[in-house]
C-alpha positions in Angstrom: -126.1 -14.1 -39.6 -128.4 -12.1 -37.4 -127.9 -8.8 -35.4 -128.2 -8.7 -31.6 -131.8 -8.1 -30.5 -133.0 -4.9 -28.8 -136.4 -4.3 -27.2 -136.2 -0.6 -27.8 -134.6 -0.3 -31.3 -135.8 -1.2 -34.8 -132.9 -3.6 -35.5 -134.7 -5.0 -38.5 -134.3 -1.6 -40.2 -130.5 -1.7 -39.6 -130.3 -5.1 -41.1 -132.4 -3.9 -44.0 -129.7 -1.4 -44.9 -127.8 -4.2 -46.6 -130.6 -5.8 -48.4 -130.5 -3.5 -51.4 -127.0 -2.7 -52.7 -125.5 -1.9 -56.0 -122.2 -0.4 -54.7 -119.9 -0.9 -51.7 -120.5 2.6 -50.2 -122.9 1.4 -47.5 -120.6 -1.2 -46.2 -117.6 1.0 -45.8 -119.7 3.9 -44.5 -121.1 1.7 -41.7 -117.7 0.1 -40.8 -116.2 3.6 -40.6 -119.0 4.8 -38.4 -118.7 1.9 -36.0 -114.9 2.3 -35.8 -115.3 6.0 -34.8 -117.9 5.0 -32.2 -115.5 2.5 -30.8 -113.2 5.4 -30.1 -115.9 7.1 -28.0 -117.0 9.6 -30.6 -120.6 10.6 -31.0 -120.1 13.8 -33.1 -118.1 12.7 -36.1 -116.8 14.8 -38.9 -117.9 13.5 -42.3 -114.4 14.1 -43.7 -113.0 11.7 -41.1 -115.6 9.1 -42.1 -114.8 9.5 -45.8 -111.1 9.2 -45.0 -111.7 6.1 -42.9 -113.7 4.5 -45.8 -110.8 5.0 -48.1 -108.3 3.5 -45.6 -110.6 0.5 -44.8 -110.7 -0.4 -48.5 -107.1 0.5 -49.4 -105.5 -2.9 -49.5 -108.6 -4.7 -50.9 -108.5 -2.4 -54.0 -104.9 -1.4 -54.4 -103.0 -4.6 -53.4 -105.4 -7.4 -53.8 -107.2 -5.9 -56.9 -110.7 -7.0 -55.9 -113.3 -5.6 -58.2 -116.2 -3.7 -56.7 -118.4 -4.0 -59.8 -118.9 -1.8 -62.9 -121.4 0.5 -61.2 -119.2 1.3 -58.3 -117.4 4.6 -58.4 -115.8 4.1 -55.0 -113.0 1.9 -56.4 -112.2 4.5 -59.1 -112.0 7.2 -56.4 -109.5 5.2 -54.4 -107.3 4.8 -57.5 -107.5 8.6 -58.2 -106.7 9.5 -54.6 -103.7 7.2 -54.5 -102.2 9.1 -57.4 -103.2 12.5 -56.2 -101.7 12.0 -52.8 -98.7 9.9 -54.0 -99.5 7.1 -51.6 -97.9 3.7 -51.7 -100.0 0.6 -52.4 -98.8 -1.0 -49.2 -99.0 2.2 -47.1 -100.0 1.8 -43.5 -103.7 2.5 -43.1 -103.3 5.2 -40.4 -100.9 7.0 -42.8 -103.6 6.9 -45.6 -106.2 8.3 -43.2 -103.9 11.0 -41.8 -102.9 12.1 -45.3 -106.5 12.4 -46.4 -107.4 14.4 -43.3 -104.5 16.8 -43.8 -104.7 17.2 -47.6 -105.5 20.6 -49.1 -105.6 19.4 -52.7 -108.8 20.5 -54.3 -109.1 17.3 -56.4 -108.6 15.0 -53.3 -111.3 16.9 -51.4 -113.6 16.6 -54.4 -113.1 12.9 -54.4 -113.8 12.6 -50.7 -116.9 14.8 -50.7 -118.3 13.0 -53.7 -119.3 10.3 -51.1 -121.5 12.9 -49.4 -123.9 12.8 -52.5 -124.5 9.1 -52.0 -124.1 7.3 -48.8 -124.9 9.4 -45.6 -128.5 10.1 -46.4 -129.2 7.0 -48.5 -128.1 4.8 -45.6 -131.1 6.1 -43.6 -133.7 5.1 -46.2 -135.1 2.3 -44.1 -136.0 4.8 -41.4 -136.8 7.9 -43.6 -138.8 7.5 -46.8 -138.3 11.1 -48.0 -137.0 11.4 -51.5 -135.5 14.9 -51.0 -132.0 14.9 -49.5 -132.8 18.0 -47.4 -135.8 16.4 -46.0 -133.8 13.4 -44.9 -131.4 15.7 -43.1 -134.2 17.4 -41.4 -136.1 14.2 -40.3 -132.8 12.6 -39.1 -132.4 15.3 -36.5 -135.6 14.2 -34.8 -134.3 11.4 -32.6 -137.8 10.1 -32.2 -137.5 8.7 -35.8 -135.1 6.2 -34.3 -132.5 6.5 -37.1 -128.9 5.8 -35.9 -127.6 9.3 -36.5 -128.5 12.9 -37.3 -127.2 14.4 -40.4 -125.6 17.9 -40.7 -123.6 19.5 -43.5 -120.1 18.6 -42.1 -120.8 16.0 -39.4 -123.1 13.4 -38.0 -124.2 13.0 -34.4 -125.0 9.5 -33.1 -128.6 9.2 -31.8 -128.3 8.8 -28.0 -131.0 6.0 -28.3 -128.5 4.0 -30.4 -125.2 4.9 -28.7 -125.1 2.0 -26.2 -126.2 -0.6 -28.6 -123.7 0.4 -31.2 -120.8 0.6 -28.7 -121.6 -2.7 -26.9 -122.2 -4.7 -30.1 -119.5 -3.1 -32.3 -117.6 -6.3 -33.0 -120.7 -8.2 -34.0 -121.9 -5.2 -36.1 -118.5 -5.1 -38.0 -118.6 -8.9 -38.5 -122.2 -8.6 -39.9 -121.1 -5.8 -42.3 -118.0 -7.8 -43.5 -120.2 -10.9 -43.9 -122.6 -9.0 -46.2 -119.6 -7.3 -48.0 -118.1 -10.8 -48.7 -121.4 -11.9 -50.2 -121.5 -8.8 -52.4 -117.9 -9.1 -53.6 -118.0 -12.9 -54.2 -120.9 -12.4 -56.6 -118.7 -9.9 -58.5 -115.5 -11.9 -58.2 -116.7 -15.5 -58.4 -113.4 -17.1 -59.3 -111.1 -15.0 -57.1 -109.7 -16.9 -54.1 -109.7 -15.9 -50.4 -112.0 -12.9 -50.6 -112.9 -12.8 -46.9 -109.3 -12.5 -45.9 -108.5 -9.9 -48.6 -111.0 -7.6 -46.9 -109.1 -7.5 -43.6 -105.5 -8.6 -43.9 -102.5 -6.5 -44.8 -100.0 -7.0 -47.6 -97.5 -8.4 -45.1 -96.5 -11.8 -46.2 -95.6 -14.9 -44.1 -92.0 -15.8 -43.6 -90.9 -18.3 -46.2 -87.9 -19.6 -44.2 -89.2 -23.2 -43.9 -90.0 -23.4 -47.6 -86.5 -22.1 -48.3 -84.6 -24.3 -45.8 -86.6 -27.5 -46.0 -87.3 -27.6 -49.7 -85.4 -25.3 -52.1 -82.1 -25.3 -50.2 -82.2 -29.1 -50.4 -82.5 -28.7 -54.2 -79.5 -26.3 -54.2 -77.4 -28.8 -52.2 -78.0 -31.4 -54.9 -77.6 -29.1 -58.0 -75.1 -26.5 -56.7 -76.8 -23.7 -58.5 -80.2 -22.9 -60.2 -80.6 -20.7 -63.2 -83.2 -17.9 -62.7 -86.0 -18.4 -65.2 -86.4 -14.6 -65.5 -82.8 -13.3 -65.8 -80.7 -16.4 -66.6 -78.4 -15.5 -63.8 -76.9 -18.3 -61.6 -78.5 -18.5 -58.2 -76.9 -20.2 -55.1 -78.3 -21.1 -51.8 -77.1 -17.9 -50.2 -78.1 -15.6 -53.1 -81.8 -15.9 -54.0 -85.3 -14.9 -53.1 -88.3 -17.1 -53.0 -90.8 -15.8 -55.5 -94.5 -16.3 -56.1 -94.9 -17.3 -59.7 -98.6 -16.1 -59.6 -98.6 -13.1 -57.3 -99.2 -13.7 -53.6 -101.7 -10.8 -53.7 -103.9 -12.9 -55.9 -103.5 -16.5 -54.8 -103.1 -15.5 -51.1 -101.2 -18.6 -50.2 -97.6 -19.9 -50.0 -98.0 -23.3 -51.4 -94.7 -24.7 -52.7 -96.0 -25.4 -56.2 -96.2 -21.6 -56.8 -92.8 -20.8 -55.3 -89.5 -20.7 -57.1 -86.0 -19.2 -56.5 -85.4 -15.9 -58.3 -82.8 -13.3 -58.7 -83.0 -10.9 -55.7 -82.9 -7.8 -57.8 -85.5 -9.1 -60.2 -87.9 -10.3 -57.5 -88.2 -6.7 -56.3 -89.0 -5.4 -59.7 -91.5 -8.1 -60.6 -93.6 -7.1 -57.5 -97.2 -8.4 -58.1 -97.0 -8.7 -61.8 -98.2 -11.7 -63.7 -95.8 -14.0 -65.7 -96.5 -14.5 -69.4 -97.0 -18.2 -69.5 -95.9 -18.6 -73.1 -92.5 -17.2 -72.1 -92.0 -18.4 -68.6 -94.1 -21.5 -67.9 -91.9 -24.1 -69.6 -88.8 -23.2 -67.5 -90.9 -22.8 -64.4 -92.3 -26.3 -65.0 -88.9 -27.9 -65.6 -87.5 -26.3 -62.4 -90.5 -27.5 -60.4 -90.3 -31.0 -61.9 -86.6 -31.3 -61.1 -87.2 -30.0 -57.5 -89.9 -32.6 -57.0 -87.6 -35.4 -58.2 -84.8 -34.3 -55.8 -87.1 -33.9 -52.8 -88.9 -37.2 -53.4 -85.5 -38.9 -53.4 -83.7 -37.1 -50.6 -86.7 -36.2 -48.3 -89.5 -38.6 -49.3 -91.7 -37.7 -46.3 -91.4 -33.9 -46.9 -94.7 -32.2 -46.0 -94.2 -29.9 -49.0 -94.7 -32.8 -51.5 -98.2 -33.1 -50.0 -99.0 -29.6 -51.2 -99.0 -30.9 -54.8 -102.1 -33.0 -54.0 -104.2 -29.9 -54.6 -103.2 -30.3 -58.2 -102.8 -34.1 -58.4 -105.4 -35.3 -55.9 -105.7 -38.9 -57.1 -102.3 -40.1 -56.1 -102.3 -43.3 -54.0 -98.8 -42.7 -52.8 -96.9 -39.4 -52.7 -93.8 -41.1 -54.0 -95.6 -41.4 -57.4 -95.7 -37.7 -57.8 -92.5 -37.4 -60.0 -94.1 -39.9 -62.5 -97.4 -38.1 -62.8 -96.2 -34.5 -62.7 -97.4 -33.7 -66.2 -96.9 -30.4 -67.9 -100.4 -30.1 -69.4 -102.1 -30.9 -66.1 -99.8 -28.4 -64.2 -100.4 -25.7 -66.8 -104.2 -26.2 -66.5 -103.9 -25.0 -62.9 -102.1 -21.8 -63.8 -103.8 -20.7 -67.0 -107.2 -19.8 -65.4 -105.5 -18.1 -62.5 -103.6 -15.9 -64.8 -106.7 -15.1 -66.9 -108.8 -14.2 -63.8 -106.0 -12.2 -62.2 -105.5 -10.2 -65.5 -109.3 -9.6 -65.7 -109.1 -8.2 -62.2 -106.5 -5.6 -63.0 -103.2 -7.4 -62.4 -100.5 -6.3 -64.9 -98.3 -8.6 -66.9 -94.6 -8.6 -66.5 -93.1 -6.9 -69.6 
């Protein structure tokens, strides 16, 4: 992916900012800078940029548990700030930013201003080769150096030579930044699914009404009730929640083979915790197997049966699914997902 050309600006230097990276600071700094420019700002308080950096990465770190790498202190700062400010994992991003802008907690401010030691002046290294931080600040204030912004103690000022380019191409610049961020994170999370979407989407889940009405309610009609694999309570078609066996925040999909009915009260407490397979997989498998047999008999053309092809891809006919729905094969799908999720910080259900 290439950046838009300009006759008057050293675009190659801007692209070069992302060639050497060992942390995520640069990505989130640049994204925050562009977002402020989109709102017409040319003099931008550093604290606003730092708060925006935290907000932009909030769900990626706290909800989706994407690892930023062992050298990255940004991720740790986000966790610390969440506890200091008592903010919810699924907090609205504008609430996160507002809280950080208003906070007078010394520890929170220390976490925010820690970024000042790293990213604002280091981002300008393609333009300014000075090793000394104070020299970088001084040289940046000479707009003839063609760096994108001038650095001051508490704020930055966008270079007038760059203003129009950054405003006009803001969407492409953000896409370029996200593209490079995806490459960076995929290298550090090689087995984690759906990383591109986990950078931009919110924790809001899709409505599972169709999976409920067209699949599991059919099972309830046949059985009368289903026993919750977690609580042992009897569930009926009007008293259950559809639950992601492996958390949605990890798998990032609503495929039917990962969904089961669960006790309403338990589903809320399980949240995004991982199931212990030694304890819960067998009853999960038996419930899935019985559901497949019922749906294959009562609704043989159900589109939800096709979703099992991601696990059993060699079926010649979907009506063969109940016969080949083997426990070992099914578990082989879940075991690595649980292991990877646990390695990325997801907690187990106690």
